C-alpha positions, 0 to 999 in steps of 0.5 A: 500500500503506497510508499513513502514520499517527502514534502517540504513544509516547515522542514522536509517531512516524510509522508507514508500511509499504511492500513492503520493510517487509513482506518484512523483517517476514516475514524476521524472523518467518516470518509473512505479514501477509496470512495470514487468521489473522495478526491473530488469532495475533499476539503481542508479538514480532510487534508489536515486529517490525512496529512496528520495521520501520515506524519504523526507516527514520525512525530507523535507530539504533532496535533492536527492544529500543528499540521494545519499550521504547516499548510499554507493556502497556496501549497494545497496542490503540493500537499494533495499531490504528495498525499496522493503519491503516498497512497497510490505510489 
C-alpha cells in the first residue's frame, strides 16, 4: 500500500500511509479514501486529517492544529499531490 514520499513544509517531512493510517483517517472523518468521489469532495479538514495521520507516527507530539499550521493556502496542490503519491505510489 503506497510508499513513502517527502514534502517540504516547515522542514522536509516524510509522508507514508499504511492500513492503520487509513482506518484512523476514516475514524476521524467518516470518509473512505477509496470512495470514487473522495478526491473530488475533499476539503481542508480532510487534508489536515490525512496529512496528520501520515506524519504523526514520525512525530507523535504533532496535533492536527500543528499540521494545519504547516499548510499554507497556496501549497494545497503540493500537499494533495504528495498525499496522493503516498497512497497510490
